[in-house]
DOZATI-325151 format. One record per residue (C-alpha): residue in three letters; x, y, z. Coordinates in steps of 0.2 Angstrom, whole numbers, plus 2048, in hexadecimal, padded with zeros to 3 digits. Last residue first. Layout:
NODE	ALA	X	Y	Z .
...
//
This chain:
NODE	PHE	816	7DE	87E .
NODE	PRO	80F	7F1	87A .
NODE	ASP	7FC	7F1	876 .
NODE	GLY	7F7	7F8	865 .
NODE	VAL	7EF	7EB	85D .
NODE	ALA	7EC	7DF	86B .
NODE	LYS	7D9	7DA	866 .
NODE	PRO	7DB	7D9	853 .
NODE	ALA	7D0	7E4	84A .
NODE	ALA	7C0	7DB	845 .
NODE	SER	7B3	7E8	84A .
NODE	LYS	7A4	7E2	84E .
NODE	LYS	79D	7EF	859 .
NODE	SER	7A4	7FD	84F .
NODE	PHE	79E	7F7	83E .
NODE	ALA	793	805	83C .
NODE	VAL	79B	813	842 .
NODE	LEU	7AE	80D	83A .
NODE	ALA	7A4	80A	82A .
NODE	VAL	79E	81B	82A .
NODE	LEU	7AF	821	82D .
NODE	THR	7B6	818	81F .
NODE	ALA	7A8	81F	812 .
NODE	ILE	7AD	82F	817 .
NODE	TYR	7BF	82C	813 .
NODE	PRO	7BA	822	803 .
NODE	PHE	7AE	833	7FF .
NODE	VAL	7BA	83F	800 .
NODE	LYS	7C4	841	7EF .
NODE	PHE	7B2	83E	7E7 .
NODE	VAL	7AA	84D	7EE .
NODE	VAL	7BA	857	7EB .
NODE	PRO	7B8	853	7D9 .
NODE	PRO	7A8	860	7D9 .
NODE	ILE	799	856	7D1 .
NODE	VAL	794	85E	7C2 .
NODE	ASN	7A1	854	7B7 .
NODE	LEU	798	846	7BC .
NODE	SER	78E	840	7AD .
NODE	PRO	799	84B	7A1 .
NODE	ILE	7AA	842	7A3 .
NODE	VAL	7B8	84A	7A2 .
NODE	GLN	7B6	855	7B4 .
NODE	SER	7B5	844	7BC .
NODE	VAL	7C6	83D	7B8 .
NODE	ASN	7CF	83F	7C7 .
NODE	ALA	7C0	83B	7D3 .
NODE	ILE	7BA	82D	7CA .
NODE	THR	7CD	825	7CB .
NODE	THR	7CD	829	7DD .
NODE	ALA	7BC	821	7E1 .
NODE	ILE	7C1	812	7D4 .
NODE	GLY	7CF	80F	7DF .
NODE	PHE	7C7	812	7F0 .
NODE	PHE	7BB	802	7EB .
NODE	PHE	7CA	7FA	7E6 .
NODE	THR	7D2	7FD	7F5 .
NODE	ALA	7C4	7F6	800 .
NODE	GLY	7BF	7E7	7F6 .
NODE	LEU	7D2	7E1	7F8 .
NODE	ILE	7D2	7E6	809 .
NODE	GLY	7C4	7DC	80E .
NODE	LEU	7CB	7CD	806 .
NODE	PRO	7DA	7CE	810 .
NODE	LYS	7D2	7D1	821 .
NODE	TRP	7D5	7DE	82E .
NODE	GLN	7C2	7E5	82C .
NODE	GLY	7C4	7EB	81B .
NODE	PHE	7BE	7FD	81F .
NODE	ILE	7CD	7FC	82C .
NODE	LEU	7D9	7F6	820 .
NODE	ALA	7D3	802	812 .
NODE	ALA	7D5	813	81D .
NODE	LEU	7E7	80C	820 .
NODE	SER	7E8	80B	80D .
NODE	LEU	7E2	81C	80C .
NODE	PHE	7EF	824	818 .
NODE	GLY	7FA	81C	80E .
NODE	LEU	7F3	824	7FD .
NODE	GLY	7F2	835	805 .
NODE	ALA	7F9	83D	7F4 .
NODE	VAL	80B	832	7F5 .
NODE	THR	816	841	7F6 .
NODE	GLY	827	846	7F4 .
NODE	ASN	827	849	7E1 .
NODE	PHE	82F	839	7DC .
NODE	GLU	82C	837	7CA .
NODE	GLY	824	82C	7BC .
NODE	SER	813	82C	7C5 .
NODE	TYR	805	81F	7BB .
NODE	THR	811	80F	7BE .
NODE	VAL	823	80F	7C2 .
NODE	LEU	820	81B	7CF .
NODE	ILE	811	818	7D8 .
NODE	VAL	817	805	7D7 .
NODE	SER	824	809	7E2 .
NODE	GLY	81C	811	7EE .
NODE	GLY	80F	802	7F1 .
NODE	LEU	822	7F7	7F1 .
NODE	GLY	826	801	800 .
NODE	ALA	815	800	808 .
NODE	LEU	817	7ED	805 .
NODE	ALA	82A	7ED	80C .
NODE	GLY	826	7F7	81C .
NODE	SER	816	7EE	820 .
NODE	MET	820	7DE	81F .
NODE	VAL	82E	7E5	82B .
NODE	VAL	820	7EA	838 .
NODE	GLY	818	7D6	836 .
NODE	PHE	82C	7CF	839 .
NODE	TYR	82E	7DB	847 .
NODE	ARG	81C	7D4	84E .
NODE	MET	821	7C2	84C .
NODE	LEU	832	7C5	853 .
NODE	ARG	82B	7D0	863 .
NODE	VAL	81E	7C1	866 .
NODE	ASN	82D	7B3	867 .
NODE	ILE	821	7A3	868 .
NODE	GLY	824	796	876 .
NODE	ALA	812	793	87A .
NODE	SER	811	7A0	889 .
NODE	ALA	817	7AE	87B .
NODE	VAL	807	7AA	872 .
NODE	ALA	7FE	7A9	880 .
NODE	SER	804	7BC	884 .
NODE	PRO	802	7C1	873 .
NODE	HIS	7ED	7BE	872 .
NODE	GLU	7E7	7C6	863 .
NODE	GLY	7F5	7D0	85A .
NODE	CYS	800	7C3	85C .
NODE	ALA	7F3	7B4	859 .
NODE	ARG	7F3	7BC	847 .
NODE	LEU	806	7B8	845 .
NODE	ARG	805	7A8	84D .
NODE	LEU	7F6	7A3	841 .
NODE	GLY	800	7A9	832 .
NODE	PHE	80F	7A0	837 .
NODE	SER	802	78F	838 .
NODE	THR	7FF	791	828 .
NODE	LYS	7EE	794	81E .
NODE	TYR	7E7	7A4	823 .
NODE	LEU	7F5	7B0	825 .
NODE	LEU	802	7A8	817 .
NODE	VAL	7F3	7A4	80B .
NODE	TRP	7EB	7B4	80C .
NODE	SER	7FE	7BC	809 .
NODE	LEU	800	7B2	7FA .
NODE	ALA	7F0	7B7	7F2 .
NODE	TRP	7F4	7CA	7F6 .
NODE	ILE	807	7C8	7EF .
NODE	LEU	800	7BF	7DF .
NODE	LEU	7F4	7CF	7DF .
NODE	CYS	806	7DA	7E0 .
NODE	LEU	80D	7D1	7D3 .
NODE	TRP	7FD	7D2	7C7 .
NODE	THR	7FE	7E4	7C8 .
NODE	THR	810	7E6	7C7 .
NODE	TRP	80F	7E0	7B7 .
NODE	TYR	805	7EF	7B1 .
NODE	THR	7F5	7ED	7A8 .
NODE	GLN	7EE	7F3	796 .
NODE	SER	7E0	7E7	794 .
NODE	PHE	7DE	7D9	7A0 .
NODE	PHE	7D1	7DE	7AE .
NODE	LEU	7C6	7EB	7A6 .
NODE	PRO	7C7	7E5	793 .
NODE	GLY	7C7	7D3	795 .
NODE	LEU	7B9	7D1	7A2 .
NODE	ILE	7AD	7D8	798 .
NODE	PRO	7B0	7CB	788 .
NODE	ILE	7C0	7C2	78B .
NODE	ASN	7CC	7C9	780 .
NODE	ALA	7DA	7CF	78C .
NODE	LEU	7DB	7BE	792 .
NODE	PHE	7E1	7B8	783 .
NODE	PRO	7F1	7C1	785 .
NODE	ILE	7F2	7CE	792 .
NODE	ASN	7F3	7DD	78C .
NODE	LYS	801	7E9	791 .
NODE	ARG	805	7F9	79A .
NODE	ILE	816	7FF	799 .
NODE	ILE	820	801	7AA .
NODE	GLY	82A	810	7AC .
NODE	MET	838	819	7A5 .
NODE	PHE	840	82B	7A6 .
NODE	ILE	840	82D	7B8 .
NODE	ARG	83D	83D	7C1 .
NODE	VAL	842	841	7D2 .
NODE	ASN	83A	850	7D9 .
NODE	GLY	840	85A	7E8 .
NODE	SER	84E	862	7DD .
NODE	GLY	861	862	7DD .
NODE	SER	860	84F	7D9 .
NODE	ILE	86B	848	7E8 .
NODE	THR	868	856	7F5 .
NODE	ARG	855	85B	7F0 .
NODE	ALA	852	848	7F0 .
NODE	LEU	859	847	801 .
NODE	TYR	850	854	809 .
NODE	VAL	83F	84E	801 .
NODE	THR	842	83D	806 .
NODE	LEU	848	843	817 .
NODE	ALA	83A	84F	81A .
NODE	GLY	82B	842	815 .
NODE	ALA	833	833	81E .
NODE	LEU	836	83C	82E .
NODE	MET	822	843	830 .
NODE	ASN	81A	832	82C .
NODE	ILE	827	828	836 .
NODE	ALA	824	834	844 .
NODE	THR	810	830	842 .
NODE	GLY	814	81F	843 .
NODE	SER	81E	820	852 .
NODE	ILE	80F	82C	85C .
NODE	ILE	802	81F	856 .
NODE	GLN	80E	810	85D .
NODE	ASP	80F	819	86E .
NODE	ALA	821	812	873 .
NODE	ARG	825	802	87A .
NODE	LEU	836	803	877 .
NODE	ASN	83B	7F2	86F .
NODE	ILE	82A	7F0	867 .
NODE	SER	823	800	863 .
NODE	ALA	834	80A	85F .
NODE	PHE	83F	7FB	859 .
NODE	ALA	830	7F8	84D .
NODE	HIS	82C	809	846 .
NODE	LEU	83F	80C	844 .
NODE	LEU	83F	7FB	83C .
NODE	SER	833	801	82E .
NODE	PHE	842	80C	825 .
NODE	ILE	849	7FA	821 .
NODE	ALA	83A	7F3	819 .
NODE	GLY	836	802	812 .
NODE	ALA	847	804	809 .
NODE	VAL	846	7F0	804 .
NODE	VAL	836	7F3	7FA .
NODE	GLY	83D	802	7F1 .
NODE	VAL	84D	7FA	7EE .
NODE	LEU	844	7EC	7E7 .
NODE	ILE	838	7F7	7DB .
NODE	GLY	849	800	7D5 .
NODE	VAL	850	7F0	7D0 .
NODE	PRO	83F	7EB	7C7 .
NODE	LEU	841	7FB	7BD .
NODE	ALA	853	7FB	7BA .
NODE	ASN	851	7ED	7AE .
NODE	ILE	849	7F7	7A2 .
NODE	GLY	858	800	7A0 .
NODE	LEU	868	7FA	7AA .
NODE	THR	875	808	7A6 .
NODE	ALA	869	817	7A4 .
NODE	GLU	85E	810	7AE .
NODE	THR	869	80F	7BE .
NODE	LEU	869	81E	7C6 .
NODE	LYS	857	824	7C2 .
NODE	ILE	851	813	7C6 .
NODE	THR	859	812	7D9 .
NODE	ILE	855	825	7DC .
NODE	ALA	843	822	7D7 .
NODE	SER	841	812	7E1 .
NODE	ALA	848	818	7F0 .
NODE	PHE	83B	827	7F1 .
NODE	TYR	82D	81C	7ED .
NODE	GLY	832	812	7FB .
NODE	VAL	835	81D	807 .
NODE	LEU	824	825	801 .
NODE	MET	81A	815	804 .
NODE	LEU	822	813	816 .
NODE	GLY	81D	825	81B .
NODE	GLU	80A	823	816 .
NODE	LEU	80A	811	81D .
NODE	GLY	80F	819	830 .
NODE	ILE	800	816	837 .
NODE	ASN	806	806	83D .
NODE	THR	7FE	7FD	84C .
NODE	VAL	808	7F0	851 .
NODE	GLY	7FE	7DF	857 .
NODE	SER	804	7D3	84A .
NODE	ARG	7F2	7D6	840 .
NODE	GLU	7F6	7E6	840 .
NODE	SER	809	7E5	838 .
NODE	TYR	804	7D9	82C .
NODE	LEU	7F5	7E2	828 .
NODE	GLY	7FD	7F2	826 .
NODE	GLY	808	7EA	818 .
NODE	LEU	7F7	7E4	810 .
NODE	SER	7F0	7F6	80F .
NODE	THR	800	7FB	804 .
NODE	VAL	7FE	7ED	7F9 .
NODE	LEU	7EE	7F1	7F6 .
NODE	MET	7F0	804	7F6 .
NODE	PRO	7FD	803	7E8 .
NODE	ILE	7F1	7F5	7DE .
NODE	THR	7E1	801	7E0 .
NODE	TYR	7E8	811	7D7 .
NODE	ALA	7EE	807	7C7 .
NODE	ILE	7DF	7FD	7C8 .
NODE	ALA	7D4	80D	7C7 .
NODE	TYR	7DF	813	7B8 .
NODE	PRO	7DB	802	7AF .
NODE	PHE	7C9	806	7B3 .
NODE	ILE	7C8	817	7AB .
NODE	GLN	7C7	811	798 .
NODE	THR	7BD	801	799 .
NODE	LEU	7B1	80D	7A5 .
NODE	THR	7B0	81A	798 .
NODE	VAL	7AD	80E	78A .
NODE	TRP	79F	806	792 .
NODE	MET	797	815	795 .
//
């Protein structure tokens, strides 16, 4: 059992990290007061942009093409999110419809561009991040094999972003203002703070971090753009709700979903689990989210003004 756990745990982390950073992006947007269900589409944009960049530069830049591709994916996600920001903030459009449009547009546009540029809907890269052990830490009993063995450097980058985001949102005056824009925007505006600008920041951050999530999928376990992120954007949104719009809650929810997704993928090769249909594990995170919504509906920590135009 221990051998099986140490084998699947790195894969669980690999699934968790893209969801974590994407859900964190959704946190910025919704804490500023803008509902963003377009995380799936924003992930897809970053996924595609990274794939094209790495494919075109890996022959000349070598291994340096990977961080360049990731950076382009982050920028592409941020730029694409401006569509949602403009529609939601300037045009005061329905934010659910705008987010849905982002998902539909991203899916169609990226596949079209992939076929136009590469001749097919898939964009394969020939290199990815090599998993490595963390010196010394990998030798720690129990924790070492689970957390510090065969890890990607993007895992630690995303965890650093999570920690810095917690500090920014809860330990700085800027974070207080951003969260206030999602709670009482009129009061914030009366204090002389530009609510629209703060909300633009939240939405653009959601695009940048969702783009990073898509890029991480590419350079870790995927290796090619295939026109879909397999619903991880929607699962990230579910983790945001399940985690009660709090960084620590999001960390726990995405890890839970990552474990469930990994078990679903490997259940058929684990004797003790192959008697259960894989679909049970795949739908379990969503069912758990629905149960949590019902259980905590009266104590929801959602920002009070989220989704309300200003």
